[in-house]
C-alpha positions in Angstrom: 26.8 26.2 60.4 28.5 25.7 57.0 29.4 28.6 54.8 29.1 27.9 51.1 30.4 29.8 48.1 29.5 29.6 44.4 31.8 30.1 41.4 31.0 30.1 37.8 33.1 28.1 35.4 33.2 27.7 31.7 34.5 24.5 30.1 34.5 22.5 27.0 35.0 19.1 25.5 35.2 17.5 22.1 33.2 14.5 23.3 30.1 15.6 25.3 28.4 18.1 27.6 29.0 15.5 30.4 32.7 15.4 29.6 32.8 19.2 29.6 31.2 19.2 33.1 33.7 16.6 34.4 36.5 18.9 33.0 35.1 21.9 34.8 35.0 20.0 38.2 38.5 18.5 37.6 40.0 21.9 36.8 38.3 23.7 39.6 39.3 21.0 42.1 43.0 21.9 41.5 42.6 25.1 43.3 39.2 24.8 45.2 38.7 22.3 47.9 35.4 20.9 49.5 33.4 20.9 46.3 29.9 20.0 47.1 27.8 20.3 43.9 27.8 21.4 40.3 24.9 23.0 38.6 24.8 23.1 34.7 23.6 26.6 34.0 23.9 26.6 30.2 25.0 24.3 27.3 26.1 25.3 23.8 28.1 23.8 20.9 30.6 24.9 18.3 29.5 23.9 14.8 31.8 23.6 11.7 29.7 23.0 8.7 27.4 20.1 9.7 29.5 18.8 12.4 29.6 19.7 16.2 33.3 20.3 17.1 33.0 21.3 20.8 30.5 21.0 23.5 30.6 23.9 26.0 29.0 24.2 29.5 28.6 27.1 31.9 28.4 25.6 35.4 28.1 26.8 38.9 30.3 25.0 41.4 29.4 25.1 45.1 32.0 24.5 47.7 32.3 24.8 51.5 34.5 27.6 52.9 36.6 26.5 55.8 
């Protein structure tokens, strides 16, 4: 039987929500091993005038505990 744990990560990107999600997984994988899935819980943007400057995601990352 596998034991799984879920952590919540906030990440951002100047490019897209997809890139922000990749950034979250990349940073989490530096200290968390056996990542199994990522769930995008929330998306938001930072706006300056009429321009979007940053894309933000709140993700839940699931990993197997050894």
